[in-house]
Structures are given as C-alpha cells and as structure tokens.
N, C-alpha and C positions, 0 to 999 in steps of 0.2 A: 419511528426510528426512522432516520434515512440514509439509503446506505447510495453511495457513491457505484458508478459504473466506468470503468476504465477500460478506455481499447488500447491494448498491449500493441505496441508496435516494436519491429524491430530494432530502432534504435533506443532504444530504452536497455539493451545490453550492453551497448557501447557506452555510454555516458562516463565520460574523465571523469574519473577519482571518486565515484558510486557504484554499489554492486546494484543488481537491477531490484534487489528486494527494497534498498535507499532511494532506488526511485520512485517505486510504487509507493511508498510511506510520504514522499513527499508531497502527493498526489490525494494521497487516502489515508491522515494518521491516526496511529492506535490511541495518537489518544479524546480521537470524536469519538470512541466506543469506550470509553471507560465505563465501568457500571452496566455493561451488558454483557450478553452473554459470550459477546465475541472481542473481549477484552484481552485475553491472552492467547488470542492468532494474533501475526502477524500478517502486513498487507496483502503477500500473496497468497499467505492461508484464504481470507478472505474471501 
C-alpha cells in the first residue's frame, strides 16, 4: 500500500468553490483505497 503524505496549508481552506475535504480528495482520491481498510474513510480522515 502506498500512502500519500500531504502537507496541509492554510490556503487549502479558501479554494473557491471547494471545501477543504474536496481539496484533499483532489490530492489523495478515495478511489486509490478501494479494497483496503481505508476505503470507507475520506481524505481528511485518512
């Protein structure tokens, strides 16, 4: 399993038209975790 390390930045909270979780999902999609124990978690929870 290859986990993404994402550096959280203040600007991620103010991307126009996207929530913080949507920005994280763009960087580390839940689709990458299908079939794993992390499948039911969103990018923020991971």
